[in-house]
C-alpha positions, 0 to 999 in steps of 0.5 A: 550350538553346532560344531564342525571339526576338520584336520589337514596335513601341514601343506600350504596347498591345503589352504584351499580345503579351509577356504572351501570349508568356510564357503560351505559354512557360509552357505549352510549357516547363512553367514552374512557377507560382511562377516564372511569376508573377515572370517575367510581372511582371518581364519585362512591366515591363522591356518596358514601361520599354523602350517608354515610357522607352527608345524614348519610345513611338516606334512606328518603334522596336522592342523585342526580347525573347529567351528562352533556356531552359537546364537550370537557368534561363530568361533573358530579354533585352530591348533597346530602341533608345533613348539608354540610361540610368544604372541606378546612379543612380536614386531609391530608390522606397522612400524616404519622398519617393518613396512617393507618386509614381506610377511609379519602381518598375519596376527595383525590381520587376525586381531583387526578382522576378528572381534576377539582373538585368544592364544592358548597352549603357548600359541599352538591354539588360536581362537577367533570369535566373530559376533553377529550384528 
């Protein structure tokens, strides 16, 4: 198993660092284009949520991203330094009253683009798993 970890200050403009990290991983580990798109969207959305909602864009707090390449899957673990949240009680972004709202679809995207999503440490840690075909 290969693992890589990076850490960024909680500033939205640092999302481009995460995008580059994922692009580099795609090239180095020859990730399939089909899985790459899902990874790019789900992982950047997870990091974006950690920056905005977890750490409240506090640049003195960091978001860490770990990537673990395994034989049949790739796992990403995103961790913030915020207070956490209850991932079991979120509004349904597909409900009629939510359709006009801006935002609120991040976790929905994570769950639909990843093969598995696990929340730990009161929501401060999110693990996304993508299986290879």
